[in-house]
C-alpha positions, 0 to 999 in steps of 0.5 A, a space after each residue: 542532495 536528497 531525491 526530489 519529490 514527485 508531486 503526485 506521491 506527496 501525501 502518501 506513504 508505503 505500508 507493509 501489508 499481508 494479503 489474504 493468501 498470507 503473502 506480504 507486500 507493500 502498498 501506497 496509502 494516504 499518509 496517516 492511514 491506520 494500519 488496519 485500514 491499509 490491511 483492509 485496502 490490501 484485502 479489497 485489492 486482492 478480492 478485486 483481482 489486483 495481485 501484487 507484482 512479484 
């Protein structure tokens, strides 16, 4: 039986991104977001001080 969806995560997808320090991570973005936009979101998060959890 497949896992049940969480309603607040519907319409999102995980994207592998590269942060400005060249580390890699995964962020949630709205489904259909182009990869370039996901990379821009990651860079903005990084500049705001929101670092990925190791």
